[in-house]
N, C-alpha and C positions, 0 to 999 in steps of 0.2 A: 548517484540517485536515479539517473535515467536508466542505467543498466538494471538496477533493482526492479524498476517498474516494468521494463520490457521483459525481464525474466518472470515477473509475476504474471503478466499477460500470457506469455508462452506456456507457463506451467498451470495456468488456471483450468485448462482442460484435464489436468491430471491431479487436481488438488485433493480429491477424496478417493483416489485410486491407490492402492498399496503396491509396492515393489515394481514400479515401472523402470526397466533397465535398458529399454531399447533406445539406441542412439539415432535411429532413422525415423524421424517424425517431421511433419510440417511444422514450421515455426508458428505460423498464424493460420487458424482455421476460422470458419465463419462464426463459431461460438466462443472464440477466445475473447476474454474480457478482463478488465481491471477487477481486482478484488479489494476487500477491505485493507489488505496489506499495502496496496498502492496508495490508498486514500490516507492511511495513517503515516506512510512514508512522506507524503506531501505535507501533512500536518507537522511532523517533526522538522522537516525542512523549513517550514514557515517559522517554527519556534527559533531555530537557529539564526534565521535572518533577523527576527524581532529582538533577540536577546544576545547577540554575539558580544556585546560589551558588558553585559550584566554579570556581576559576581555573586549576587545573592541567590543561592539555590532555591529558596522558597519562592522567589519572584519567577524563576525559570519554571519551577513546577507548576505554578499557577498558570502561566502562559501555555504550558503543555496541556493542561486540562482544558483550558479555554479553546485552544486550537483543535484538540481531539474532538471536543464537542461540536465545534463549528464545522469541521470537515465531516465528522461522522454523521451529522443530521442530514447530510446530502447523499448519503449512500443509498442507492436504489438496489434492492434485492432482486436478482434475476433468477428465474427459474430455467434450468438447463434442460428440462424435458421437452 
């Protein structure tokens, strides 16, 4: 999970750029940031913690919706310009 979030931050500067194949780049630049992907990864992680013994898929689904809404409402949109 930590690797996914680090990868998301590193890749955030290239998120809407097509066909970047250069392997020589700085990992973190001043405008690197978490994205909604990181936030939703944290939400899924919280669901796993909260429901690890749960067998009822409907309860797990409800918890997923709850956590997505909880984590999602805290997303701050940043302008990269």
